[in-house]
MILO-557378 format. One record per residue (C-alpha): x, y, z. Coordinates in nm, 3 decimals. Example, Ala and Ser with C-alpha at 12.3 -4.5 7.8 and 13.67 -1.06 7.14 Angstrom:
% residues 2
{pt {1.230,-0.450,0.780}},
{pt {1.367,-0.106,0.714}},
//
This chain:
% residues 429
{pt {8.275,10.283,7.528}},
{pt {8.647,10.354,7.307}},
{pt {8.651,10.086,6.963}},
{pt {9.013,10.129,6.868}},
{pt {9.319,10.049,6.924}},
{pt {9.464,9.895,7.225}},
{pt {9.791,10.045,7.373}},
{pt {10.006,9.863,7.701}},
{pt {10.227,10.075,7.843}},
{pt {10.510,9.890,8.025}},
{pt {10.758,10.164,8.049}},
{pt {10.764,10.339,8.413}},
{pt {10.882,10.688,8.224}},
{pt {10.577,10.697,8.011}},
{pt {10.321,10.581,8.284}},
{pt {10.358,10.920,8.423}},
{pt {10.380,11.092,8.098}},
{pt {10.008,11.008,8.054}},
{pt {9.967,11.102,8.415}},
{pt {10.012,11.467,8.262}},
{pt {9.726,11.459,8.051}},
{pt {9.450,11.357,8.291}},
{pt {9.170,11.549,8.037}},
{pt {9.343,11.360,7.718}},
{pt {9.422,11.034,7.853}},
{pt {9.029,11.026,8.093}},
{pt {9.048,10.767,8.372}},
{pt {8.736,10.993,8.482}},
{pt {8.586,10.833,8.180}},
{pt {8.694,10.492,8.270}},
{pt {8.524,10.535,8.615}},
{pt {8.197,10.701,8.494}},
{pt {8.162,10.395,8.281}},
{pt {8.220,10.096,8.527}},
{pt {8.101,10.225,8.832}},
{pt {7.758,10.267,8.646}},
{pt {7.730,9.905,8.513}},
{pt {7.915,9.806,8.831}},
{pt {7.605,9.956,9.086}},
{pt {7.357,9.969,8.848}},
{pt {7.286,10.338,8.825}},
{pt {6.953,10.464,8.644}},
{pt {7.028,10.608,8.282}},
{pt {6.988,10.974,8.497}},
{pt {7.250,10.873,8.688}},
{pt {7.489,10.775,8.478}},
{pt {7.448,11.061,8.254}},
{pt {7.493,11.324,8.545}},
{pt {7.839,11.117,8.645}},
{pt {8.002,11.162,8.323}},
{pt {7.935,11.455,8.254}},
{pt {8.168,11.753,8.192}},
{pt {8.472,11.470,8.302}},
{pt {8.677,11.637,8.131}},
{pt {8.623,11.976,8.078}},
{pt {8.860,12.259,8.191}},
{pt {8.578,12.482,8.088}},
{pt {8.447,12.535,8.390}},
{pt {8.133,12.381,8.374}},
{pt {8.026,12.143,8.702}},
{pt {8.100,11.756,8.721}},
{pt {7.982,11.555,8.953}},
{pt {8.159,11.315,8.978}},
{pt {8.486,11.539,8.936}},
{pt {8.320,11.699,9.264}},
{pt {8.268,11.410,9.403}},
{pt {8.633,11.322,9.399}},
{pt {8.714,11.637,9.576}},
{pt {8.486,11.548,9.869}},
{pt {8.726,11.241,9.951}},
{pt {8.962,11.398,9.911}},
{pt {8.875,11.665,10.190}},
{pt {8.737,11.425,10.391}},
{pt {8.986,11.176,10.408}},
{pt {9.298,11.354,10.392}},
{pt {9.564,11.430,10.708}},
{pt {9.384,11.675,10.957}},
{pt {9.081,11.656,11.134}},
{pt {8.815,11.454,10.948}},
{pt {9.068,11.179,10.908}},
{pt {9.129,11.162,11.262}},
{pt {8.750,11.130,11.344}},
{pt {8.696,10.889,11.104}},
{pt {8.984,10.656,11.238}},
{pt {8.964,10.714,11.557}},
{pt {8.568,10.539,11.551}},
{pt {8.729,10.258,11.376}},
{pt {8.957,10.199,11.568}},
{pt {8.702,10.222,11.936}},
{pt {8.469,9.977,11.701}},
{pt {8.776,9.730,11.699}},
{pt {8.874,9.742,12.086}},
{pt {8.604,9.523,12.187}},
{pt {8.751,9.220,11.915}},
{pt {9.098,9.321,12.058}},
{pt {9.021,9.313,12.389}},
{pt {8.867,8.970,12.309}},
{pt {9.150,8.820,12.120}},
{pt {9.261,8.516,12.230}},
{pt {8.995,8.446,12.444}},
{pt {8.648,8.393,12.214}},
{pt {8.828,8.221,11.869}},
{pt {8.933,7.925,12.032}},
{pt {8.925,7.723,11.712}},
{pt {9.112,7.806,11.400}},
{pt {9.022,8.041,11.178}},
{pt {9.011,8.128,10.815}},
{pt {9.276,8.495,10.834}},
{pt {9.171,8.642,10.570}},
{pt {8.781,8.578,10.651}},
{pt {8.850,8.686,11.029}},
{pt {8.991,9.034,10.917}},
{pt {8.694,9.085,10.653}},
{pt {8.469,9.046,10.961}},
{pt {8.700,9.306,11.155}},
{pt {8.713,9.573,10.855}},
{pt {8.283,9.580,10.835}},
{pt {8.289,9.627,11.168}},
{pt {8.550,9.896,11.182}},
{pt {8.611,10.027,10.878}},
{pt {8.239,10.018,10.787}},
{pt {8.086,10.130,11.046}},
{pt {8.325,10.429,11.067}},
{pt {8.253,10.489,10.687}},
{pt {7.887,10.456,10.708}},
{pt {7.785,10.521,11.121}},
{pt {7.556,10.344,11.340}},
{pt {7.332,10.249,11.061}},
{pt {7.548,10.093,10.923}},
{pt {7.431,9.846,10.656}},
{pt {7.657,9.563,10.692}},
{pt {7.607,9.543,11.059}},
{pt {7.293,9.201,10.925}},
{pt {7.565,8.970,10.849}},
{pt {7.355,8.869,10.499}},
{pt {7.397,9.235,10.405}},
{pt {7.818,9.149,10.488}},
{pt {7.832,8.818,10.298}},
{pt {7.633,9.000,10.011}},
{pt {7.865,9.211,10.000}},
{pt {8.147,9.022,9.948}},
{pt {7.912,8.792,9.759}},
{pt {7.890,9.061,9.489}},
{pt {8.279,9.195,9.510}},
{pt {8.443,8.851,9.433}},
{pt {8.215,8.788,9.077}},
{pt {8.148,9.165,9.015}},
{pt {8.315,9.162,8.640}},
{pt {8.041,8.924,8.496}},
{pt {7.878,9.213,8.562}},
{pt {8.131,9.428,8.377}},
{pt {8.151,9.155,8.111}},
{pt {7.883,8.993,8.049}},
{pt {7.531,9.141,7.913}},
{pt {7.132,9.095,8.098}},
{pt {7.368,9.019,8.428}},
{pt {7.045,8.918,8.590}},
{pt {7.076,8.607,8.389}},
{pt {7.443,8.579,8.296}},
{pt {7.545,8.688,8.672}},
{pt {7.281,8.566,8.854}},
{pt {7.479,8.535,9.196}},
{pt {7.683,8.844,9.226}},
{pt {7.340,9.030,9.071}},
{pt {7.135,8.891,9.352}},
{pt {7.407,9.015,9.628}},
{pt {7.440,9.328,9.489}},
{pt {7.053,9.421,9.457}},
{pt {7.102,9.265,9.855}},
{pt {7.365,9.526,9.932}},
{pt {7.109,9.789,9.744}},
{pt {6.788,9.758,9.955}},
{pt {6.992,9.767,10.226}},
{pt {7.114,10.112,10.180}},
{pt {6.821,10.227,9.999}},
{pt {6.675,10.152,10.393}},
{pt {6.980,10.321,10.455}},
{pt {6.870,10.701,10.323}},
{pt {6.563,10.635,10.338}},
{pt {6.590,10.625,10.742}},
{pt {6.853,10.913,10.717}},
{pt {7.158,10.698,10.823}},
{pt {7.360,10.919,10.689}},
{pt {7.314,11.208,10.817}},
{pt {7.472,11.042,11.119}},
{pt {7.785,10.902,10.871}},
{pt {8.163,10.993,10.860}},
{pt {8.231,11.377,10.761}},
{pt {8.276,11.152,10.374}},
{pt {7.955,11.003,10.368}},
{pt {7.757,11.328,10.477}},
{pt {7.936,11.498,10.215}},
{pt {7.859,11.225,9.928}},
{pt {7.503,11.263,9.985}},
{pt {7.513,11.738,10.006}},
{pt {7.694,11.606,9.648}},
{pt {7.456,11.464,9.538}},
{pt {7.178,11.661,9.647}},
{pt {7.321,11.987,9.435}},
{pt {7.312,11.699,9.113}},
{pt {6.955,11.586,9.150}},
{pt {7.095,11.257,9.220}},
{pt {6.828,11.012,9.389}},
{pt {6.854,10.832,9.697}},
{pt {6.826,10.438,9.503}},
{pt {7.082,10.655,9.308}},
{pt {7.295,10.710,9.647}},
{pt {7.297,10.400,9.732}},
{pt {7.414,10.194,9.424}},
{pt {7.721,10.470,9.497}},
{pt {7.696,10.350,9.830}},
{pt {7.804,10.002,9.700}},
{pt {8.063,10.145,9.473}},
{pt {8.239,10.356,9.739}},
{pt {8.197,9.944,9.933}},
{pt {8.401,9.857,9.701}},
{pt {8.635,10.128,9.706}},
{pt {8.692,10.119,10.124}},
{pt {8.665,9.753,10.164}},
{pt {8.740,9.576,9.842}},
{pt {9.132,9.635,9.769}},
{pt {9.176,9.698,10.183}},
{pt {9.139,9.327,10.249}},
{pt {9.430,9.152,10.081}},
{pt {9.634,9.493,10.149}},
{pt {9.584,9.407,10.514}},
{pt {9.546,9.044,10.491}},
{pt {9.918,9.049,10.303}},
{pt {10.106,9.244,10.491}},
{pt {9.947,9.075,10.840}},
{pt {10.080,8.737,10.713}},
{pt {10.481,8.883,10.598}},
{pt {10.440,9.041,10.973}},
{pt {10.354,8.683,11.141}},
{pt {10.489,8.510,10.946}},
{pt {10.907,8.589,10.973}},
{pt {10.947,8.597,11.366}},
{pt {11.250,8.857,11.268}},
{pt {11.018,9.127,11.113}},
{pt {10.744,9.017,11.414}},
{pt {10.984,9.091,11.671}},
{pt {11.098,9.463,11.533}},
{pt {10.755,9.542,11.432}},
{pt {10.687,9.465,11.841}},
{pt {10.953,9.692,11.936}},
{pt {10.907,9.929,11.694}},
{pt {10.504,9.969,11.815}},
{pt {10.559,10.023,12.165}},
{pt {10.643,10.322,12.216}},
{pt {10.260,10.412,12.050}},
{pt {10.111,10.266,12.353}},
{pt {10.117,10.357,12.738}},
{pt {9.946,10.091,12.963}},
{pt {9.773,10.211,13.272}},
{pt {9.642,10.056,13.621}},
{pt {9.440,10.221,13.819}},
{pt {9.263,10.007,14.070}},
{pt {9.364,9.687,13.964}},
{pt {9.210,9.807,13.605}},
{pt {9.421,9.856,13.297}},
{pt {9.392,10.120,13.013}},
{pt {9.603,10.025,12.734}},
{pt {9.604,10.358,12.545}},
{pt {9.676,10.370,12.183}},
{pt {9.832,10.653,11.953}},
{pt {9.724,10.568,11.632}},
{pt {9.790,10.916,11.495}},
{pt {10.206,10.880,11.503}},
{pt {10.115,10.468,11.318}},
{pt {10.212,10.552,10.923}},
{pt {10.570,10.672,11.123}},
{pt {10.652,10.350,11.190}},
{pt {10.898,10.312,10.915}},
{pt {10.956,9.865,10.972}},
{pt {10.529,9.913,10.966}},
{pt {10.513,10.145,10.695}},
{pt {10.787,9.943,10.448}},
{pt {10.603,9.564,10.586}},
{pt {10.256,9.739,10.403}},
{pt {10.442,9.900,10.124}},
{pt {10.613,9.572,10.027}},
{pt {10.346,9.384,10.009}},
{pt {10.164,9.599,9.786}},
{pt {10.444,9.630,9.566}},
{pt {10.467,9.210,9.516}},
{pt {9.999,9.216,9.516}},
{pt {9.852,9.567,9.428}},
{pt {9.960,9.447,9.053}},
{pt {9.609,9.527,8.866}},
{pt {9.589,9.753,8.592}},
{pt {9.562,10.081,8.523}},
{pt {9.316,10.161,8.248}},
{pt {9.258,10.499,8.039}},
{pt {9.061,10.597,7.747}},
{pt {9.202,10.822,7.524}},
{pt {8.966,11.179,7.440}},
{pt {9.184,11.267,7.197}},
{pt {9.494,11.205,6.948}},
{pt {9.777,11.287,7.190}},
{pt {10.109,11.291,7.094}},
{pt {10.322,11.119,7.368}},
{pt {10.668,11.231,7.479}},
{pt {10.698,11.400,7.060}},
{pt {10.674,11.004,7.075}},
{pt {10.423,10.813,7.043}},
{pt {10.122,10.858,6.847}},
{pt {9.749,10.785,7.095}},
{pt {9.446,10.777,6.924}},
{pt {9.112,10.877,7.010}},
{pt {8.828,10.680,7.154}},
{pt {9.162,10.393,7.230}},
{pt {9.232,10.209,7.557}},
{pt {9.556,10.187,7.728}},
{pt {9.696,9.905,7.993}},
{pt {9.959,10.051,8.219}},
{pt {10.029,9.727,8.455}},
{pt {10.106,9.799,8.770}},
{pt {10.391,9.430,8.757}},
{pt {10.564,9.610,8.423}},
{pt {10.710,9.833,8.738}},
{pt {10.646,9.711,8.989}},
{pt {10.905,9.417,8.945}},
{pt {11.138,9.608,8.737}},
{pt {11.497,9.471,8.786}},
{pt {11.636,9.763,8.723}},
{pt {11.527,9.964,8.901}},
{pt {11.467,9.734,9.223}},
{pt {11.738,9.551,9.220}},
{pt {11.871,9.186,9.151}},
{pt {11.642,9.059,9.482}},
{pt {11.297,9.239,9.291}},
{pt {11.133,8.897,9.352}},
{pt {11.204,8.919,9.659}},
{pt {10.963,9.019,9.994}},
{pt {11.223,9.171,10.144}},
{pt {11.023,9.346,10.483}},
{pt {11.257,9.668,10.520}},
{pt {11.271,9.710,10.124}},
{pt {11.141,10.068,10.204}},
{pt {11.373,10.093,10.505}},
{pt {11.662,10.099,10.280}},
{pt {11.499,10.247,9.947}},
{pt {11.282,10.533,9.845}},
{pt {11.152,10.420,9.501}},
{pt {11.048,10.617,9.204}},
{pt {10.766,10.710,9.188}},
{pt {10.646,10.625,8.922}},
{pt {10.815,10.253,8.999}},
{pt {10.551,10.199,9.281}},
{pt {10.198,10.289,9.189}},
{pt {10.017,10.128,9.380}},
{pt {9.734,10.376,9.485}},
{pt {9.756,10.509,9.159}},
{pt {9.956,10.852,9.061}},
{pt {9.955,11.235,8.973}},
{pt {9.532,11.392,8.982}},
{pt {9.413,11.023,8.994}},
{pt {9.630,10.910,9.289}},
{pt {9.349,10.710,9.512}},
{pt {9.212,10.982,9.815}},
{pt {9.127,10.782,10.021}},
{pt {9.582,10.637,10.089}},
{pt {9.530,10.739,10.387}},
{pt {9.258,10.579,10.521}},
{pt {9.311,10.316,10.479}},
{pt {9.695,10.356,10.523}},
{pt {9.605,10.364,10.898}},
{pt {9.368,10.086,10.889}},
{pt {9.597,9.869,10.750}},
{pt {9.899,9.994,10.953}},
{pt {9.646,10.002,11.265}},
{pt {9.496,9.658,11.228}},
{pt {9.844,9.542,11.191}},
{pt {9.995,9.706,11.496}},
{pt {9.757,9.631,11.743}},
{pt {9.777,9.199,11.658}},
{pt {10.113,9.241,11.700}},
{pt {10.115,9.344,12.044}},
{pt {9.789,9.139,12.171}},
{pt {9.828,8.850,11.997}},
{pt {10.059,8.500,11.831}},
{pt {9.898,8.432,11.563}},
{pt {10.007,8.102,11.505}},
{pt {9.932,7.819,11.186}},
{pt {9.706,7.552,11.224}},
{pt {9.896,7.317,11.041}},
{pt {10.262,7.421,11.194}},
{pt {10.395,7.626,10.970}},
{pt {10.369,7.929,10.739}},
{pt {10.267,7.813,10.343}},
{pt {10.250,8.119,10.157}},
{pt {9.856,8.054,9.935}},
{pt {9.944,8.162,9.668}},
{pt {9.760,8.448,9.465}},
{pt {9.482,8.474,9.339}},
{pt {9.448,8.745,9.004}},
{pt {9.108,8.613,8.876}},
{pt {8.960,8.943,8.954}},
{pt {9.064,9.252,8.725}},
{pt {8.781,9.496,8.947}},
{pt {9.081,9.466,9.258}},
{pt {9.381,9.676,9.223}},
{pt {9.525,9.426,9.510}},
{pt {9.512,9.048,9.451}},
{pt {9.401,8.881,9.729}},
{pt {9.582,8.499,9.854}},
{pt {9.447,8.241,9.630}},
{pt {9.428,7.957,9.926}},
{pt {9.274,7.960,10.281}},
{pt {9.546,8.060,10.580}},
{pt {9.376,7.886,10.860}},
{pt {9.591,7.972,11.229}},
{pt {9.540,8.027,11.570}},
{pt {9.478,8.318,11.773}},
{pt {9.647,8.322,12.083}},
{pt {9.720,8.534,12.347}},
{pt {10.075,8.645,12.453}},
{pt {10.241,8.576,12.776}},
{pt {10.160,8.918,13.023}},
{pt {9.917,9.088,12.847}},
{pt {9.571,9.137,13.008}},
{pt {9.244,9.204,12.976}},
{pt {9.183,9.620,12.971}},
{pt {9.029,9.901,12.820}},
{pt {9.167,10.001,12.435}},
{pt {9.170,10.339,12.441}},
{pt {9.275,10.607,12.076}},
{pt {9.450,10.904,12.093}},
{pt {9.618,11.106,11.858}},
//
C-alpha cells in the first residue's frame, strides 16, 4: 500500500489529465487491493488479481480481463437487452400487485432494495440467485452498510464482527451456488466471469467471494440512485406529470377477451429526456464519492505538478458536481430539467467515473433505475405517510459507496392510479 503523500484534486481539468495516464496513476491497483480485503480473497487469488494490472507489455491480467468481460456483456447490445428483459420480467409480479398487496405504509428505500434483490440480482445470478433466501439478502445489506470497517480495521472478525459475519453468510450462499453450478444459468456477465476465472485457476471458493464484490457493484450504489430518482419524481407534482406524459408513448395497452396486457418498450428508456435528466441530476447531487488512484511512478501532471510514486490521489466528486463556475448560480438547487437545458463538460460530471475506468456496468444500472422509475410513475401514486414530502437528508458515513443514501426513512403509501386495471406486463425492445 502507498506510504507517501496524499494529493486532493479539486480541479476537473486536472482530474481529466489523470484519466489520461491510467498506467502511471492507477485505479486498478486500488481496486485489486480493496477488493481482496473487502471480500476476504485467498492469498493466491489476491496475488493473481493484482498481477500485471498496470503493464502494457502484453502479459495477461486477470483484473483487466474481468473488466473487459463486463464491458462486453453489459454494453448496449443483445446481451444487455437480455439481462434487462429478465430483470423486468422478474419485476412484473410486483408491478401487477402494486397498490393491492401493499396496504400499509412502507419504507421506500427498503421496498426498492427488495425490488433490486428480486429483479437485478435475479437477472444477474440467474434462477439459483442466492438472494432468493431472505436471510442472505438481509446479510448482504448488513455487510454493505458496515463494509468500511472491513477495509479499515485489523482482525475484522473481532473489530467488525457484524459485517464480517454477514459477509461470511453471503459467501456460504455463493459457495453453494458454485457447487451446484448456478453460474451455468446466470447472465452472460456471470458466465463470462466464471470462464475468465477458470483461465487463471481461480477456485470456486474465490469465485464465490468475488461475487460478493460483484453484488456490491450491481446493488450497493444502484439502490440509493434509484431511491433518489424516485423520490425527486414523486415529490414534485409537475415533474411527475411530465414524466408520466413522456413515458406513456413507451406503453401499448392491448385488451383481448377482457384480459389486459401492457407492452412496455424498455429499449427506448434511456432516450426519455426528462427521466434521464432527473436521474442525472440525482447523481449530480448524491453521487459524491471520491475517486482514488495510486501513483505508480513519479509523474508530471500538466507539465506543472509532480506526483510522487507511492502516493494516494483523491478526487472528490462534490468539487466537480457543485462548481458554480460550471453549473451556474442554481448549482445548489435540484433542477429536474437541468440536463435537458445544459450538457456539462464530461470532466464536471463524474457519477460513473471517467476515462478507461468509467463504470462498465453503467448502462445496466441506468436501464434498471429508469425502468423502475417509469413503471412506478405509470402504475401508482406514491404518497408520503407524513402527509408531505420531507427531504430525508444524506448519510455520508459509508466510504465504500459512490452514491450517498438517505439518512432518515421515507415512509410512503402506494395507491393504485385511477383507471388502471389489473393485467399482465410484457417487455419489448
